Structure formats: C-alpha cells, structure tokens
C-alpha atoms as one frame of an Amber mdcrd trajectory, in Angstrom:
protein
   0.000   0.000   0.000   1.525   3.362  -1.000   2.353   5.846   1.715   0.039
   8.845   2.076   3.065  11.128   2.568   6.283  10.896   0.590   8.158  11.831
   3.800   7.287  12.922   7.355   6.623  16.647   7.840   9.789  18.773   7.498
  11.829  15.707   6.466  11.425  15.939   2.690  14.470  17.315   0.801  12.272
  19.973  -0.850  10.586  21.183   2.337  13.259  23.814   2.985  12.816  25.275
  -0.515   9.022  25.278  -0.214   8.916  26.910   3.184  11.613  29.488   2.393
   9.029  30.988   0.025   5.776  29.836   1.624   6.338  31.092   5.188   6.983
  34.784   4.394   4.334  34.606   1.666   1.884  33.191   4.219   2.374  36.129
   6.570   2.153  38.597   3.698  -1.069  37.068   2.412  -2.683  36.464   5.776
  -2.114  40.070   6.828  -4.638  41.282   4.237  -7.666  39.182   5.263  -6.799
  39.767   8.921  -6.995  43.489   8.285 -10.217  43.000   6.296 -11.646  41.193
   9.302 -10.532  44.132  11.436 -12.163  46.526   8.965 -15.344  44.483   9.267
 -15.188  44.750  13.053 -14.632  48.524  12.894 -17.382  49.097  10.343 -19.610
  46.696  12.281 -19.773  49.269  15.082 -21.760  51.437  12.648 -24.554  48.831
  12.383 -25.718  45.847  10.339 -26.469  47.983   7.254 -22.926  49.424   7.203
 -21.421  45.948   7.590 -23.570  44.698   4.719 -22.483  47.701   2.637 -18.844
  46.829   3.257 -19.557  43.277   2.084 -21.172  44.491  -1.144 -18.509  47.099
  -1.944 -15.683  44.786  -0.923 -16.883  42.090  -3.301 -17.112  44.598  -6.174
 -13.597  45.923  -5.490 -12.118  42.454  -5.163 -13.712  41.512  -8.469 -12.334
  44.545 -10.285  -8.856  44.033  -8.864  -8.629  40.242  -9.031  -9.620  40.138
 -12.680  -6.144  41.595 -13.126  -4.420  38.986 -10.968  -2.400  37.951 -14.037
  -0.274  41.009 -13.261   1.034  39.109 -10.234   0.670  35.453 -11.135   1.660
  35.675 -14.790   4.668  37.821 -13.884   5.753  35.387 -11.156   5.877  32.394
 -13.495   7.525  34.323 -16.347  10.210  35.866 -14.129  10.807  32.529 -12.359
  11.442  30.753 -15.687  14.033  33.368 -16.655  15.501  33.118 -13.145  15.827
  29.330 -13.509  17.501  29.802 -16.896  19.955  32.352 -15.418  18.566  35.345
 -17.354  17.537  37.867 -14.669  17.554  40.984 -16.950  14.876  39.448 -19.185
  12.801  38.694 -16.125  13.094  42.282 -14.918  12.130  43.528 -18.383   8.897
  41.561 -18.024   8.424  43.074 -14.582   8.844  46.674 -15.745   6.298  46.163
 -18.505   3.979  44.599 -15.924   4.179  47.709 -13.729   3.310  49.970 -16.657
   0.449  47.708 -17.688  -0.850  47.748 -14.102  -0.899  51.552 -14.047  -2.714
  51.746 -17.398  -5.331  49.151 -16.463  -5.827  50.729 -13.045  -6.528  54.146
 -14.538  -9.037  52.597 -16.946 -10.850  50.811 -14.093 -11.195  54.061 -12.165
 -12.517  55.889 -15.233 -15.147  53.214 -15.892 -15.885  52.190 -12.322 -16.672
  55.556 -10.763 -19.704  56.444 -12.920 -20.918  52.828 -12.952 -20.654  52.335
  -9.169 -24.442  52.595  -8.562 -25.042  49.887 -11.187 -22.490  47.594  -9.530
 -24.079  48.047  -6.106 -27.545  47.404  -7.495 -26.367  44.341  -9.462 -25.063
  42.785  -6.242 -28.539  43.031  -4.715 -27.969  45.664  -2.027 -31.151  46.709
  -0.216 -32.203  50.350   0.065 -30.724  50.480   3.577 -27.383  48.911   2.598
 -26.843  50.613  -0.789 -25.742  54.090   0.454 -22.977  52.581   2.593 -21.818
  50.327  -0.245 -21.759  53.210  -2.741 -19.766  55.495  -0.443 -17.138  52.864
   0.288 -16.896  51.737  -3.334 -16.419  55.177  -4.885 -13.696  56.240  -2.462
 -11.827  52.923  -2.585 -11.780  52.931  -6.391  -9.099  55.627  -6.148  -6.698
  53.006  -4.773  -7.128  50.527  -7.658  -4.066  51.693  -9.697  -1.898  51.425
  -6.578  -3.292  47.977  -5.810  -2.495  46.695  -9.311   1.036  48.098  -9.132
   1.479  46.238  -5.842   0.305  43.031  -7.533   2.732  43.411 -10.438   5.657
  44.344  -8.176   4.946  41.397  -5.916   5.010  39.068  -8.917   8.443  40.323
  -9.955  10.015  39.808  -6.542   8.462  36.395  -5.932   9.626  35.257  -9.367
  13.139  36.135  -8.199  12.473  34.053  -5.041  12.367  37.172  -2.847   9.397
  36.661  -0.533  10.679  38.828   2.325  10.246  42.227   0.675   6.549  41.593
  -0.168   6.066  40.517   3.457   7.518  43.731   4.846   5.502  45.924   2.478
   2.249  44.013   3.076   2.517  44.099   6.867   3.483  47.784   6.928   0.639
  48.783   4.583  -1.949  46.753   6.457  -0.868  48.033   9.860  -1.140  51.569
   8.476  -4.608  50.720   7.168  -5.633  49.474  10.630  -4.312  52.527  12.474
  -5.865  54.954   9.997  -9.165  53.029  10.053  -9.408  53.322  13.830  -8.505
  57.017  13.644 -10.902  57.931  10.834 -13.888  55.789  11.870 -13.795  55.560
  15.651 -12.004  58.775  16.615 -12.855  61.289  13.886 -16.234  59.613  13.213
 -16.038  59.761   9.413 -18.240  56.684   9.146 -17.669  54.062   6.455 -15.908
  56.710   4.326 -13.113  56.784   6.908 -12.433  53.072   6.395 -12.253  53.607
   2.624  -9.828  56.555   2.888  -7.578  54.499   5.170  -7.327  51.868   2.415
  -6.511  54.467  -0.250  -3.648  55.986   1.748  -2.127  52.656   2.820  -2.181
  51.074  -0.641  -0.760  54.160  -2.320   2.215  54.084   0.040   2.744  50.380
  -0.659   2.740  50.947  -4.421   5.385  53.669  -4.082   7.692  51.227  -2.283
   7.324  48.547  -4.990   8.048  51.033  -7.769  11.245  52.083  -6.043  12.441
  48.494  -5.372  11.792  47.192  -8.907  13.231  50.292 -10.609  16.429  50.065
  -8.558  16.826  46.370  -9.455  16.267  47.154 -13.129  18.914  49.868 -13.147
  21.431  47.561 -11.431  20.927  45.032 -14.231  20.969  47.588 -17.057  17.258
  47.225 -17.851  15.452  50.359 -19.128  12.517  51.531 -16.977  10.583  53.025
 -19.871   7.640  51.000 -21.225   8.061  48.787 -24.259   5.141  48.605 -26.685
   6.061  45.040 -27.564   6.449  44.111 -23.907   3.104  45.661 -22.968   1.406
  43.782 -25.793   3.027  40.474 -24.857   2.149  40.907 -21.189  -1.474  41.666
 -22.013  -1.741  38.833 -24.542  -0.120  36.255 -22.262  -2.509  37.182 -19.476
  -5.723  36.719 -21.464  -6.249  33.048 -20.571  -5.443  33.830 -16.949  -7.975
  36.665 -17.143 -10.633  34.183 -18.315  -9.714  31.830 -15.472  -9.983  34.611
 -12.928 -13.200  35.925 -14.447 -14.842  32.525 -13.934 -13.639  32.454 -10.325
 -14.877  35.969  -9.631 -18.257  35.264 -11.206 -18.687  32.376  -8.761 -17.779
  34.598  -5.795 -19.951  37.493  -6.987 -22.922  35.188  -7.594 -22.512  33.822
  -4.079 -22.524  37.334  -2.605 -25.448  38.411  -4.793 -27.510  35.396  -3.684
 -26.658  36.080  -0.032 -27.755  39.714  -0.446 -31.089  38.616  -1.878 -31.679
  36.256   1.026 -31.876  39.249   3.389 -29.808  41.843   5.293 -28.915  39.454
   8.160 -27.771  36.867   5.596 -25.488  39.252   3.710 -24.022  40.551   6.975
 -23.336  36.989   8.173 -21.986  36.014   4.767 -19.550  38.936   4.939 -18.027
  37.562   8.142 -18.001  33.912   6.983 -16.499  34.928   3.643 -13.705  36.874
   5.352 -12.887  33.832   7.510 -12.828  31.668   4.370 -10.638  34.267   2.625
  -8.237  34.310   5.568  -7.772  30.549   5.352  -7.562  30.476   1.549  -4.917
  33.191   1.587  -2.942  31.046   4.023  -3.225  28.022   1.710  -2.349  30.267
  -1.229   1.084  30.771   0.329   1.993  27.231  -0.761   0.414  27.863  -4.168
   2.413  31.042  -4.759   5.579  29.280  -3.641   4.617  26.658  -6.213   4.433
  29.268  -8.964   8.014  30.355  -8.338   9.394  26.866  -7.655   7.751  25.154
 -10.636   8.682  28.045 -12.931  12.317  27.783 -11.857  12.444  23.987 -12.237
  10.932  24.099 -15.707  13.129  27.050 -16.692  16.176  24.955 -15.777  14.743
  21.923 -17.706  14.182  19.800 -14.565  10.766  18.205 -15.183  11.357  15.426
 -12.629  12.095  18.013  -9.939   8.910  19.889 -10.855   6.768  16.764 -10.461
   8.371  15.796  -7.145   7.899  19.325  -5.773   4.266  19.253  -6.916   3.485
  16.085  -4.975   5.108  17.446  -1.839   3.229  20.758  -2.033  -0.092  18.926
  -2.479   0.688  16.927   0.657   1.311  20.116   2.578  -1.882  21.652   1.180
  -3.987  18.757   2.498  -2.260  18.773   5.894  -2.751  22.522   6.256  -6.397
  22.174   5.230  -7.042  19.585   7.952  -5.389  21.809  10.573  -7.432  24.825
   9.471 -10.660  22.815   9.552 -10.039  21.806  13.151  -9.084  25.373  14.067
 -12.317  26.814  12.644 -14.435  24.287  14.530 -12.511  25.050  17.723 -12.907
  28.863  17.635 -16.326  28.856  15.939 -18.400  29.739  19.063 -16.488  32.993
  19.535 -16.056  34.158  15.925 -19.300  36.221  15.676 -18.739  38.156  18.915
 -16.489  40.974  17.554 -18.712  41.567  14.522 -22.332  41.771  15.617 -24.760
  41.823  18.530 -27.686  40.785  16.318 -28.726  37.268  17.490 -29.923  36.178
  14.038 -26.695  37.256  12.339 -24.820  35.479  15.124 -26.655  32.209  14.464
 -26.211  32.447  10.700 -22.455  32.934  11.080 -22.177  29.846  13.276 -24.009
  27.691  10.714 -21.975  28.908   7.744 -18.683  28.324   9.564 -19.343  24.580
   9.761 -19.269  24.392   5.964 -16.257  26.719   5.830 -14.374  24.274   8.063
 -15.298  21.195   6.025 -14.090  22.860   2.808 -10.519  23.394   4.010  -8.854
  20.101   2.904 -10.440  20.478  -0.550  -9.248  24.082  -0.663  -5.712  22.915
   0.104  -5.611  20.703  -2.995  -7.294  23.303  -5.216  -5.033  26.189  -4.238
  -1.786  24.221  -4.573  -2.575  22.673  -7.957  -3.816  26.010  -9.259  -0.462
  27.543  -8.322   1.528  24.660  -9.801  -0.196  24.842 -13.189   0.083  28.627
 -13.147   3.805  28.367 -12.483   4.040  25.985 -15.443   2.336  28.569 -17.663
  -0.640  26.260 -18.244  -3.102  29.158 -18.190  -5.211  27.937 -21.100  -6.179
  24.766 -19.246  -6.830  26.776 -16.082  -9.252  28.947 -18.042 -11.236  25.938
 -19.273 -11.194  24.199 -15.877 -12.489  27.276 -14.082 -15.216  27.772 -16.673
 -16.529  24.209 -16.307 -16.487  24.460 -12.500 -18.555  27.645 -12.776 -21.072
  25.915 -15.053 -21.477  23.166 -12.445 -21.953  25.696  -9.630 -24.563  28.048
 -11.094 -27.565  25.638 -10.973 -26.925  24.970  -7.276 -26.756  28.705  -6.514
 -30.035  29.219  -8.380 -31.604  26.365  -6.411 -30.716  28.089  -3.136 -32.283
  31.367  -4.259 -35.454  30.036  -5.849 -35.807  26.495  -4.531 -35.526  26.935
  -0.751 -38.312  28.274   1.535 -38.155  32.014   2.253 -37.387  32.781   5.873
 -35.600  29.466   6.437 -32.625  29.778   8.754 -30.748  27.195   6.655 -30.663
  29.120   3.359 -27.244  30.688   3.963 -25.819  27.291   4.950 -27.274  25.820
   1.759 -25.552  28.576  -0.209 -22.208  27.619   1.306 -22.856  23.966   0.429
 -23.420  25.085  -3.182 -20.142  26.985  -2.927 -18.534  23.680  -1.900 -19.751
  22.103  -5.142 -17.801  24.766  -7.004 -14.629  24.028  -5.013 -14.997  20.286
  -5.618 -15.392  20.865  -9.366 -12.175  22.859  -9.448 -10.367  20.163  -7.483
 -11.349  17.371  -9.865 -10.346  19.233 -13.035  -6.993  20.374 -11.611  -6.090
  16.936 -10.239  -6.761  15.280 -13.599  -4.417  17.719 -15.316  -1.653  17.400
 -12.729  -1.598  13.593 -13.089  -0.718  13.927 -16.772   2.398  15.413 -18.333
   1.094  17.974 -20.825   1.938  20.850 -18.466   5.611  19.837 -18.031   7.112
  22.058 -20.759  10.697  23.125 -20.065  12.738  26.143 -21.186  13.202  29.829
 -20.353   9.894  30.629 -22.081   6.803  28.509 -22.666   5.625  28.373 -26.317
   2.275  30.130 -26.726
C-alpha cells in the first residue's frame, strides 16, 4: 500500500525550498484578510447595514482588482522561468512592462468604475438600507485601484526572483497603516464608512510607491530600461488573457454567491460577509503554498528539470492537504467565539455559526485546489486553467439558483445551503486540476513557454 506522505513533515528534501518561500508569503497574504476582518469589526460598530455595505462594496472591489491577478501570477511564473535559466535581466524587463500595464489598467478601471458604481451596487442586490454605505465605500476605494495593481505586479516580480521577504515587509506595513488609519478615521474622527475607505486608499498608495522604487532600482542595477516597451506591454497583455478568463470565472462564482446572499436578506449578507472573510483568511494562508509553487515550478521548468517539478508538486499537495485539515479543526474550535467581535444581532450570530461549519469542512479540498492552481500557473498552463475554471462555474450556477429560488423564504438554513453550493464549485475545481496534474502535458521546459 503506498504511503500517504512521501516523507514525514519537514523531512522531505524539498521542504526547505518550499517553506523558504511559503512562510513569508503566508504572513504577507494572511495580513490582508486579517486586516479585512478588522475593517469588518470597525465598520460593524456602525450597524448591520454598514457591515452589509462593506460586504457588497468589498466584493465589487475584489472583483475589479482580481480580474487583473495575471499582473502578479503571470509575472511570477515568467520571471521565475528566466531566473531558472539564469537570465535575470529578461525577467526584470517583463516586470517593468507589468508595472506599466498595471498603471494603465488601473486608470481605466477608475474611469469606468466611478460612474458605474451605482449599477455595480444594485447588481449585487444591495437593499435600500445597505446601498448608500456600499456606494460610499466603493467610490472612495476605487481611487486606490491603480496602486493595488502596481502592488500586484511588483509582488510578482520579486516572488519570481524568489524574494518573498520584501513583499512581506511591504504588506505588513501597509496593512498596519490601514488598521491605524481606520481606527482614527472611523472611531475617533467619526467619518463613518468613508473613513475606512480613505484608510485603504492611503495605505495602498504608500505600498505601491515602495514597490516602484524596489523594482526600478533592481532594473537599473541590471541595465534594464525603466521606460515602457510597446512590444512588452502587448506580450504581457496577450499572455494574461487566458489567466484573465480563469480569474473571471472564479470571480463570477464569488460574486454570484454574494449576490444570492444579499437577496436572502440583510442578516444573511451581513453573516456572509463575516463567513467569507474567515474563508478568505484561510484560503490566503493556503495560497502561500500555491504562490511558492508558482516560483518553484517556474524555476524547475526554466532549468529543464521536469522530474524536480513533479516531485515538488506532490510534496506541495501533501502540505496543502495537511494545512487544510489543521485549518478545519481550528475553525471548529474557535467557531463559538467568531461572531462576537462583529455583531450583537442574534440572528446574524446564528447564521455565522451555521456557515462556519461548511467553511471548516471545505478546508482540505481548498488545500488541494489552491496548490494545484499555483503549480499549473507556475508551469504557464493558463489555457487549461481557463477551461477548468469555466466548467467548474457551469457546475456551480444551478446549485446557486436552487438556493435562491428552490428553498423556503425565511428558512434559517438558506445561507448554509448557499455555502454547500459553494462547496460544489470548489470540488469541481479540485477534480479538473487533479486530472491535469496527473498527466504530463503541463511539463514544458525552457526559459519561455511556447504560446
């Protein structure tokens, strides 16, 4: 009978390499959802409607920003391949073009998003009481989108070069600043939900300035021009299209989930906001292994070591499952106390407790999904990722519709049913990614992957 683990924890020869990237990436990633949970607690002092407004606006902003996640993930894999092949200047050239593309896309999102903000809020199903809070937060926070995309692109460059410490320092500093400013603006100066949004704008703008300085200095040391290249911009945009489709399918699933929760009622959307932030916190932690996988797999394939890439993949999947089991137990352990900082409404409290059971059970599946997603992304297998995400979305939508139109109104189990439907989506992603990883079509070596 084959062993479940290829080696005991921390005894595998590749564990040091994995954790050298995963540990600082974990703390960088986990700092963001932790601060979002803190934002939720601060805004929650303004009432259930304000907390629901934060959930609606937050989902819209995450959708707008994460559709451009190729700026980070695509850059990581491309830079890592050049790094593995010993060609750092070419990797930095990709990074500089990524920063320029991030600034251009960010400006376009602001130009389109500001006038269309009321339509976005309405499309997500905000009630008349929740909509004003969501609109205020959304319009102010849109200002920070260019900075956020620059941070994503800069992070991709540094992680591709196997530098996970600098993104950690920047992320923690920016999020601590966001926390301090949020407390000052909302609780001390009493700016309401607008104060939380302005805190985000200031913190992310400062973070973007740091990334620009770090990447530009590295480029100049390696003789790489910092001006944009039309060819490089075009290649970066073209290479990211399949990854854009993959992310679009993922975001549609998340937006549909939020929209259904909003239509179930104000207590449901408020509870969903808290449960979703807990899920995001845990997924970001699991994503640390996935992002390490992007850099590690890219480097192995760039140096023409397909066997090393496959061995590292198996080990990272093992760690993803182990982490998922630990997180599941942790959620169940702290579950009775999770709602206390966020709400005093007894119905919202009960809904949060029910949803968290499903959140816990999803963690081992999430571990496999996140790791394999990162591995295939590091291999440059974005086209398959686009198709896999699309088919998982197709499987999920009927279950989401069944929750909205097929469950009794007023039932206290409707939000839990929605999270079960969300689990169907995660399972669909896991099956499609595992089938691909077992084959060898993704193991293409060389400094660049043929398009």
